[in-house]
Each structure stands twice: as C-alpha cells, then as structure tokens.
C-alpha positions in Angstrom: 13.1 53.8 -64.9 16.0 51.6 -65.8 18.1 48.6 -64.7 19.4 50.6 -61.8 16.1 51.7 -60.4 15.9 50.7 -56.7 13.6 47.7 -56.0 11.2 49.7 -53.9 10.6 52.3 -56.6 10.2 49.6 -59.2 7.6 47.8 -57.0 5.6 51.0 -56.4 5.6 51.8 -60.1 4.4 48.2 -60.9 1.6 48.6 -58.3 0.6 51.8 -60.1 0.4 49.9 -63.4 3.5 51.2 -65.2 4.3 48.7 -67.9 8.0 49.4 -67.9 8.2 48.4 -64.2 6.7 45.0 -65.0 9.2 44.6 -67.8 12.1 45.5 -65.5 10.9 43.1 -62.8 10.7 40.4 -65.4 14.2 41.1 -66.7 15.7 41.0 -63.2 14.1 37.8 -62.0 12.7 35.7 -64.9 16.1 34.0 -65.7 16.4 32.6 -62.2 12.8 31.4 -62.1 13.2 29.7 -65.5 16.5 28.1 -64.4 14.6 26.7 -61.3 11.8 25.4 -63.5 14.3 23.7 -65.9 16.3 22.2 -63.0 13.0 20.7 -61.7 12.2 19.2 -65.0 9.3 21.5 -66.0 7.9 20.4 -69.4 7.6 24.0 -70.5 9.9 26.1 -68.3 9.3 29.4 -70.2 5.5 29.0 -70.1 5.7 28.1 -66.4 7.9 31.2 -65.8 5.3 33.4 -67.5 2.5 31.8 -65.4 4.5 32.6 -62.2 4.9 36.2 -63.2 1.3 36.7 -64.1 0.3 35.3 -60.6 2.9 37.5 -58.9 1.9 40.6 -60.8 -1.7 40.1 -59.9 -0.8 39.8 -56.2 1.5 42.9 -56.0 -1.2 44.8 -54.1 -1.1 42.4 -51.3 2.7 41.8 -51.3 4.6 43.3 -48.3 8.4 43.2 -48.0 11.7 44.0 -49.5 13.6 42.6 -52.5 14.6 39.5 -50.7 11.1 38.8 -49.7 9.9 39.4 -53.3 12.4 36.8 -54.6 11.2 34.4 -52.0 7.6 35.1 -53.0 8.5 34.5 -56.7 10.1 31.1 -56.0 7.4 30.0 -53.6 4.9 30.6 -56.5 7.2 28.9 -58.9 7.5 25.8 -56.7 3.7 25.6 -56.4 3.3 25.9 -60.2 5.9 23.1 -60.6 3.9 20.9 -58.2 0.7 21.6 -60.3 2.7 20.9 -63.5 3.8 17.4 -62.2 0.2 16.6 -61.1 -1.2 17.7 -64.4 1.3 15.5 -66.3 0.5 12.5 -64.1 -3.2 12.8 -65.1 -2.5 13.2 -68.8 -2.1 10.1 -71.0 1.4 9.4 -72.2 1.8 10.8 -75.7 4.8 10.9 -78.0 5.8 14.3 -79.2 7.8 15.2 -82.2 11.2 16.5 -81.3 12.7 18.4 -84.2 16.3 17.9 -82.8 15.8 14.1 -82.9 14.4 14.0 -86.4 17.2 12.7 -88.6 15.5 14.1 -91.8 16.7 17.7 -91.0 20.0 19.3 -90.2 20.5 21.3 -87.0 20.7 25.0 -87.4 24.0 26.8 -86.7 22.4 28.2 -83.5 21.5 24.7 -82.3 25.0 23.4 -82.9 26.6 26.3 -81.0 24.1 26.0 -78.1 24.9 22.3 -78.0 28.5 23.1 -77.3 27.8 25.8 -74.7 28.1 25.8 -71.0 24.3 25.6 -70.5 24.3 22.0 -71.4 27.3 21.3 -69.2 25.6 23.1 -66.3 22.5 20.9 -66.9 24.6 17.8 -67.0 26.3 18.8 -63.7 23.0 19.6 -62.0 21.6 16.2 -63.3 24.2 14.5 -61.2 22.7 15.9 -58.0 19.8 14.7 -56.0 16.6 16.7 -56.6 16.9 18.4 -53.1 20.5 19.3 -53.7 19.6 20.7 -57.2 16.7 22.8 -55.7 18.9 24.3 -53.0 21.7 25.3 -55.4 19.3 26.7 -58.0 17.4 28.7 -55.4 20.7 29.9 -53.7 22.5 30.8 -56.9 19.9 31.8 -59.5 17.3 32.9 -57.0 19.9 34.6 -54.9 17.9 33.6 -51.8 19.2 33.4 -48.3 19.2 30.1 -46.4 16.1 31.1 -44.4 14.0 31.6 -47.5 15.3 28.5 -49.2 14.4 26.5 -46.1 10.9 28.0 -46.0 10.3 27.4 -49.7 11.4 23.8 -49.6 9.8 23.1 -46.2 13.2 22.1 -44.6 15.2 23.2 -41.6 18.1 25.6 -42.3 20.6 23.1 -41.1 19.3 20.6 -43.6 19.5 23.2 -46.4 23.2 23.9 -45.4 24.0 20.2 -45.5 22.3 19.8 -48.9 24.2 22.8 -50.2 27.5 21.4 -48.8 27.0 18.0 -50.3 25.9 19.4 -53.7 29.0 21.6 -53.9 31.2 18.6 -52.9 29.6 16.5 -55.6 30.1 19.2 -58.2 33.7 19.7 -57.2 34.4 15.9 -57.5 32.6 15.8 -60.9 34.4 18.8 -62.3 37.8 17.6 -61.1 37.3 14.1 -62.2 36.3 15.2 -65.7 39.3 17.5 -65.8 41.6 14.6 -64.8 40.0 12.4 -67.5 40.7 15.1 -70.1 44.3 15.5 -68.9 44.8 11.7 -69.1 43.4 11.6 -72.6 45.6 14.5 -73.6 48.7 12.8 -72.1 47.9 9.6 -73.9 47.6 11.4 -77.2 51.1 12.8 -76.6 52.5 9.4 -75.7 52.8 10.1 -72.0 51.9 7.4 -69.5 
C-alpha cells in the first residue's frame, strides 16, 4: 500500500485492521479536517481531528460508499465534534491560559518567525473576513473536496443556498485580495514619489 492505492482497496485494508491503511487514510484526509476545525475556531484543532478519525475508524465496519461519501462522513463527524466542542466551552468557566507567543520574556523561535510570515496566516486572515457560513462552505469545498450536495447535507442547507454562499465568499475574497494589492501598489508608488 502507498499514496496511490485506490480508495476502495485502502478502505478494505483498514476494515481488516491493517495499520498502514489507517495511516494512509489519515494522511489523505486529516489536513482538510484540521483546516475545517481551525476555520470554525476549534480550541484544539489537532486534537479534534484525532477524535474525528478515531470515531470514523471505529465506524468503518458500518460505512457504505465511495471516496466522496467517505469525505462527507468525515466532515459530518467533524461538524458534530465542533458542536460538542462549542457546548463544552460554554459550560467551562472562563480561564486565562498562558500563551508562549504573547509572553514578552522569551524570543520567538526561527520557526515561529517564518511561520508568522507564511501564507497560512494570510489564509486565516482572509477566511476571518467571511461570514461563518461562507467560511464553512469554502473550507468544505476546497479542503474537504466535497461536492455541493454533500456540503449542503453537512451544513443542513439547500444546494442553492450553498452555491450562493460560495459565490459571495469568493467575491469577498476577490475584493479583499485586489484591495490589498492596490494598497501595496499605492504604497510602492508613494515610496518612489509617484502620485
């Protein structure tokens, strides 16, 4: 088994308990689930992703469907875990946690500095400018690689509403990106003494 193993073969191997099959399923889909969890504001997106996969792996015997149905199943479980996460946080008392990045007594590592400059933070900033529904639709469509029908089912919306949310989200992102590009061009022109 390897990265090119067809989904059906991988699923059967996982059902038979082959550890490598579980690893390959994780490698194929965990990034999208984690991105979805981050976009929804999960407190511990990596932990939530692990919980999702544990639940899905336990249910493989009952799962019926192709790869698209499997991705839909994953994101349905992820959405339920996120709802549970929000409920749990509401019941917990508000506590302050130590954030090593905010502690001024230490210097950031080279990795933290580089990651701070990377496109991941830019992507997070762009997604933060969307409504929660728009963000969910884009993350499920792009990272989850799910068709409209499954996104609609996961979010409990009509397909037309999902299309409209996707259209509005992309239009907002387009405006944001072009506006920020124009701002940088204006700054650059001003530095060169151009009006």
